[in-house]
C-alpha positions as CSV (number, residue, x, y, z in Angstrom):
1,X,199.5,-69.4,91.7
2,X,197.5,-67.5,94.6
3,X,199.9,-64.1,92.9
4,X,198.4,-65.3,89.4
5,X,194.7,-65.2,90.5
6,X,195.0,-62.1,91.8
7,X,196.7,-60.7,88.8
8,X,194.1,-62.3,86.4
9,X,190.9,-60.3,88.5
10,X,192.9,-57.2,88.6
11,X,193.2,-57.1,84.8
12,X,189.4,-58.0,84.8
13,X,188.5,-55.9,86.9
14,X,190.5,-52.6,84.8
15,X,189.1,-54.4,81.3
16,X,185.4,-54.0,82.5
17,X,185.8,-50.4,84.0
18,X,187.5,-48.9,80.8
19,X,184.7,-51.0,78.7
20,X,181.8,-49.0,81.3
21,X,183.7,-45.8,80.8
22,X,183.6,-46.4,76.9
23,X,179.8,-47.4,77.1
24,X,179.0,-44.0,78.8
25,X,180.4,-42.1,76.6
26,X,178.9,-43.5,73.2
27,X,175.3,-43.5,75.3
28,X,174.1,-40.1,74.2
29,X,174.7,-41.0,70.6
30,X,173.0,-44.2,71.1
31,X,170.1,-42.5,72.9
32,X,169.9,-39.6,70.5
33,X,170.1,-41.7,67.4
34,X,167.0,-43.5,69.2
35,X,165.2,-40.7,70.0
36,X,162.8,-39.5,67.2
37,X,163.3,-36.0,66.5
38,X,160.7,-33.7,67.9
39,X,159.9,-30.3,65.7
40,X,161.1,-27.3,67.5
41,X,158.8,-24.8,68.6
42,X,158.2,-21.7,66.4
43,X,160.0,-19.1,67.3
44,X,159.3,-15.5,66.4
45,X,161.5,-14.5,64.2
46,X,160.6,-17.9,62.1
47,X,157.3,-16.6,62.0
48,X,156.1,-14.1,58.4
49,X,153.2,-13.0,59.6
50,X,149.5,-13.8,56.8
51,X,150.6,-10.8,55.7
52,X,153.6,-11.8,53.6
53,X,151.8,-15.2,52.6
54,X,149.4,-13.0,51.1
55,X,151.9,-11.8,48.6
56,X,152.2,-14.8,46.8
57,X,148.9,-16.0,47.8
58,X,146.5,-13.6,46.9
59,X,143.9,-15.7,45.5
60,X,143.8,-17.7,48.7
61,X,144.3,-15.0,51.1
62,X,140.4,-13.1,49.4
63,X,138.7,-16.7,49.5
64,X,140.1,-17.5,53.3
65,X,138.6,-14.4,54.5
66,X,135.0,-16.2,54.7
67,X,136.9,-19.0,56.1
68,X,135.4,-20.5,59.6
69,X,139.0,-20.4,60.7
70,X,139.5,-16.5,59.7
71,X,137.3,-15.8,62.8
72,X,139.7,-17.8,64.8
73,X,143.1,-15.6,63.3
74,X,141.1,-12.4,65.8
75,X,141.1,-14.0,68.6
76,X,143.4,-13.4,71.7
77,X,144.8,-10.3,69.8
78,X,145.2,-11.1,66.6
79,X,147.7,-14.1,67.3
80,X,144.7,-16.6,67.1
81,X,144.5,-19.3,64.0
82,X,147.1,-18.0,61.1
83,X,148.5,-19.8,58.1
84,X,150.9,-20.6,60.1
85,X,149.4,-22.2,62.7
86,X,148.7,-25.0,59.9
87,X,151.9,-24.9,57.5
88,X,154.1,-24.1,60.2
89,X,157.0,-21.5,60.2
90,X,157.6,-19.5,57.4
91,X,160.6,-17.6,57.3
92,X,162.1,-20.8,55.4
93,X,160.0,-20.5,52.5
94,X,159.8,-17.5,52.3
95,X,163.9,-16.9,51.7
96,X,164.3,-19.8,49.4
97,X,162.4,-18.1,46.8
98,X,159.0,-20.6,47.8
99,X,160.4,-24.0,47.8
100,X,157.4,-26.3,48.3
101,X,160.1,-28.7,50.6
102,X,160.2,-25.8,53.6
103,X,157.2,-25.5,54.4
104,X,154.3,-27.9,55.6
105,X,152.0,-29.1,52.6
106,X,149.2,-30.6,53.3
107,X,148.5,-32.3,49.5
108,X,152.2,-34.0,49.7
109,X,151.7,-35.7,53.0
110,X,150.4,-39.0,54.2
111,X,146.9,-38.8,55.9
112,X,147.9,-40.3,58.8
113,X,150.3,-37.0,59.1
114,X,147.8,-34.6,58.1
115,X,145.1,-36.4,60.6
116,X,147.4,-35.4,63.1
117,X,147.4,-31.4,62.2
118,X,144.2,-31.0,62.1
119,X,143.6,-33.5,65.3
120,X,146.0,-31.1,67.1
121,X,143.0,-28.5,67.3
122,X,139.6,-30.9,66.7
123,X,140.7,-33.6,68.7
124,X,138.2,-32.8,71.5
125,X,135.4,-32.8,69.0
126,X,136.4,-36.2,66.9
127,X,138.4,-38.0,69.9
128,X,137.2,-41.2,68.6
129,X,138.7,-40.7,64.1
130,X,141.6,-42.2,64.9
131,X,139.8,-45.7,65.9
132,X,136.6,-45.2,63.3
133,X,136.9,-47.3,59.9
134,X,137.7,-44.1,57.9
135,X,140.8,-43.5,60.3
136,X,141.8,-47.1,60.1
137,X,140.9,-47.1,56.6
138,X,143.6,-44.3,55.8
139,X,140.9,-41.5,54.7
140,X,142.4,-38.7,55.7
141,X,140.7,-34.9,56.9
142,X,141.6,-33.9,53.2
143,X,139.8,-36.1,51.5
144,X,136.6,-34.6,52.5
145,X,137.9,-31.2,53.5
146,X,138.8,-28.6,51.8
147,X,140.7,-25.2,54.3
148,X,140.6,-23.2,50.8
149,X,138.3,-24.6,48.2
150,X,135.0,-26.2,50.2
151,X,131.7,-25.9,48.6
152,X,130.0,-25.5,51.7
153,X,130.4,-23.3,54.1
154,X,129.4,-25.4,56.9
155,X,132.1,-28.2,57.8
156,X,134.3,-27.1,54.6
157,X,133.1,-30.1,52.9
158,X,134.9,-30.8,49.0
159,X,131.7,-31.8,48.0
160,X,128.3,-31.6,49.7
161,X,126.5,-34.2,50.5
162,X,125.1,-37.0,49.8
163,X,127.5,-37.2,46.9
164,X,130.4,-36.7,48.9
165,X,130.1,-40.1,50.7
166,X,128.7,-41.8,47.3
167,X,132.3,-40.9,46.0
168,X,133.2,-44.1,48.0
169,X,129.9,-45.7,49.3
170,X,128.4,-46.4,45.8
171,X,126.7,-49.4,47.1
172,X,124.3,-47.3,49.4
173,X,123.4,-44.8,47.1
174,X,122.1,-47.5,44.7
175,X,119.6,-48.0,47.8
176,X,118.3,-44.2,48.2
177,X,117.0,-45.1,44.2
178,X,115.1,-47.8,45.2
179,X,110.5,-47.1,45.3
180,X,110.9,-46.3,49.2
181,X,113.7,-44.7,50.8
182,X,114.7,-42.1,53.0
183,X,114.7,-38.9,51.3
184,X,118.5,-38.4,51.4
185,X,118.6,-38.0,47.4
186,X,115.8,-34.8,48.0
187,X,117.8,-33.3,50.6
188,X,115.4,-33.6,53.8
189,X,118.3,-36.0,55.4
190,X,121.5,-36.4,55.4
191,X,124.2,-39.1,55.2
192,X,126.0,-37.6,58.8
193,X,122.2,-37.2,60.5
194,X,122.2,-40.8,60.9
195,X,126.6,-41.6,61.1
196,X,129.3,-39.6,62.9
197,X,132.2,-39.7,59.8
198,X,134.6,-39.0,62.3
199,X,133.8,-41.9,64.5
200,X,131.9,-43.4,66.9
201,X,131.2,-46.0,70.1
202,X,129.0,-48.1,67.6
203,X,129.2,-50.2,64.2
204,X,128.9,-48.3,60.9
205,X,129.6,-45.0,62.4
206,X,126.5,-44.7,63.7
207,X,125.0,-42.2,66.1
208,X,123.0,-42.6,69.3
209,X,119.7,-40.9,70.4
210,X,120.4,-39.0,74.3
211,X,119.5,-41.9,76.0
212,X,121.8,-44.2,73.9
213,X,119.2,-46.1,71.8
214,X,119.1,-46.9,68.3
215,X,119.2,-43.4,65.6
216,X,116.6,-44.1,64.2
217,X,113.7,-43.2,67.4
218,X,115.4,-40.1,67.0
219,X,112.6,-39.2,64.2
220,X,110.5,-42.2,65.2
221,X,110.1,-41.3,68.3
222,X,106.9,-43.4,68.7
223,X,108.9,-46.8,68.4
224,X,111.0,-45.4,71.0
225,X,109.2,-46.4,74.5
226,X,109.7,-47.4,77.3
227,X,106.7,-49.8,76.7
228,X,104.9,-51.8,79.8
229,X,105.3,-54.8,77.1
230,X,108.1,-55.1,74.6
231,X,108.5,-56.2,71.6
232,X,111.8,-58.2,72.3
233,X,113.6,-57.9,68.9
234,X,113.6,-54.2,68.9
235,X,115.9,-54.4,71.7
236,X,118.0,-57.4,71.3
237,X,118.6,-56.9,67.7
238,X,117.6,-53.8,66.8
239,X,115.2,-51.7,64.0
240,X,117.2,-53.6,61.1
241,X,115.9,-56.8,62.0
242,X,112.8,-55.9,59.8
243,X,113.3,-52.7,58.1
244,X,116.0,-51.3,55.7
245,X,117.6,-48.5,56.1
246,X,118.1,-47.0,53.6
247,X,115.9,-48.0,51.3
248,X,113.8,-51.1,50.2
249,X,111.3,-52.4,47.4
250,X,108.6,-52.9,50.4
251,X,106.5,-50.2,51.9
252,X,108.3,-49.0,55.5
253,X,111.1,-50.4,54.5
254,X,110.3,-53.7,55.1
255,X,112.8,-56.9,54.8
256,X,110.1,-59.0,53.1
257,X,107.4,-58.2,51.1
258,X,104.8,-59.7,52.9
259,X,103.9,-59.0,56.5
260,X,103.5,-62.3,57.4
261,X,106.2,-63.8,56.2
262,X,108.3,-61.2,58.0
263,X,106.7,-61.8,61.4
264,X,107.3,-65.9,60.5
265,X,110.6,-66.1,60.6
266,X,110.1,-65.9,64.5
267,X,106.4,-66.6,64.8
268,X,106.2,-69.8,62.9
269,X,104.3,-73.1,64.0
270,X,107.1,-75.3,63.9
271,X,107.4,-78.0,66.8
272,X,111.0,-76.9,66.9
273,X,111.4,-73.4,66.7
274,X,108.6,-70.9,67.7
275,X,108.8,-67.1,69.2
276,X,106.6,-67.6,72.8
277,X,103.2,-66.6,73.0
278,X,102.2,-68.0,69.3
279,X,99.0,-69.5,69.5
280,X,99.4,-73.4,67.1
281,X,95.8,-72.0,65.7
282,X,97.1,-69.3,64.0
283,X,96.7,-69.9,59.9
284,X,99.2,-66.8,58.8
285,X,98.4,-68.3,54.4
286,X,98.4,-65.1,52.3
287,X,94.3,-65.1,52.1
288,X,94.3,-64.1,55.6
289,X,94.8,-61.0,56.6
290,X,98.6,-59.3,57.6
291,X,99.5,-60.2,61.0
292,X,99.7,-56.0,62.0
293,X,95.7,-56.0,61.7
294,X,94.7,-57.0,64.9
295,X,98.2,-56.6,66.2
296,X,98.7,-52.5,65.7
297,X,101.1,-51.8,68.0
298,X,104.0,-54.2,66.9
299,X,107.1,-52.0,68.2
300,X,105.1,-52.1,71.8
301,X,102.6,-51.4,74.0
302,X,101.4,-50.0,77.3
303,X,98.0,-52.0,77.2
304,X,98.3,-55.5,75.9
305,X,101.1,-58.1,76.1
306,X,100.2,-59.4,72.3
307,X,100.1,-55.6,70.8
308,X,96.3,-55.1,70.5
309,X,94.9,-51.6,70.6
C-alpha cells in the first residue's frame, strides 16, 4: 500500500514539473501578447528630411516658413522640429509613392492620439488639458489649431477669437449682443483673457489672478481689496452672485434690473432670513433711493462697516 502511495505521489510530482516547464515556455509569448507594442524610435535611415517632403508638399512647405515651428527647426544644428517630428519617419511613405497609411496623418487620427502627439512637446504649458472640459469632451488640438492653415499668427488658430469659440458656445454668443456686455465682439477683450481653453483647476476653465482671486479683479482692481470691512458675498460666492459675466440687459451687468431687489435677496426684513446687520427700519420700496446711494463702497470698505464713504 505504501509502495502504491509513493508511486502516485511521484507521478503527481512529475506531471506538475512538466506542466510548469510548458508554462515557462509559453510565458514569453503570453506576456508579449499582453504588452502593447511601442513605436520604435526612428533610425537615421528612416528619416528623409524636410527637403524631401517639400518635393511633393511644396505648397505646405512655403507656408511653413512663417510658422512658429519653423524657427525651432533651425535649433540644435538644424535638427530641431521638422516635418518628421510631428508626422513620423517618412521613408516608408516616400518609398510607397505617397501612401497615407505609411505616415502619421493628423486628419484621420483620433483626438486622443493627436493630443498625445502635440502634448509630447506642449505638456509643460498645457499640463491640465487631459482633465479639462475640452479634453474630457473629446475636443482635440486640431479642432481649434491648424499647423499649416492657421488664420492667426498667434497660437495658430483656425479662426480668430471669438468666432472660434462661438462655433461651439452659441449660448454665450447671444450674451454679447445684450445692451450691456464685455467688449468681446468689439475686440477689446478675448475669451482667452478670462478662460484658459487648455484647462485650469477652476470651474469653467477660468483663469485666476496672481493672488489666486477671481479673474475679474485682474481688470476691476478696485474690487480686489483686501478691505478692513469686506462684503461677504465677494469672497464666498464671487462676483457672479451679483453680476452676469458675459452680458446683461441691466447696467453694470447686474443680475437684477433694480439695485434694491438685488440687495434684498439677502438683506430682507424677514424674521426667518436676514443678512446680519440689516436694520429693521429700512423700507426699500421702489419710491426710495437705491441702496448704493448711501452704501457706495459696496465691494468693501476700509473706513466703515456699513460700506459708507
